[in-house]
C-alpha positions, 0 to 999 in steps of 0.5 A: 500500500505504501508503494502505491501511495508513493507512486500516486504522489510522484505522478501528481508531482510530475503532472503539476510541474510543467516547466518554466512559463513566461507570459505571452506579453513578453514574447509579443513585446519582443516581437514588436521591438524586433519589428521596430528595429527592422523598420529602423534598419530599413529606414537607413536605406530609405533615407540614403545614409552613406559611409561609416554611419550607415554601416554603424547603424546597420550593425547596431540594429543587427546586434540588438535584434540578435541579442533580443532573439538569443536572450528571449526566444532562445531563453538565454536570459534565464540560463546560468551565468556560466552557460551564458559565458560559454556561449557568448564569450567565444564569438566576442573573442573571435571579434577581438582577434579579427580586430587585431588582424585588421590592425596587423594588416594595415601595418603590413600594407604600410610597411610594404608600401614604405619599403617597396613602393606603390608599384607592384 
């Protein structure tokens, strides 16, 4: 009899525990925010902004949208900090290494032009 009671209690616990639920309002708000950020991104093209400002705005809007998608729709905002670091830190380090390579490439082209001249 004791075994039957324990089994019934474990089934009740399993049925009552449905997991973490987030309000639908949060998802709708983020969806609307993504729509607004996409509209701003298209406005950059519509208004004909050129140069570094154009690419800066496009990259900012892109990173904001990607951050919202990862944080809310992929549930990263509710994960442990160690998991967040494990997923977000490697791409950030790749960006740092790319920046270092870009600065090294500028130095390399400068020294080649200084020592060998502009003609190939």
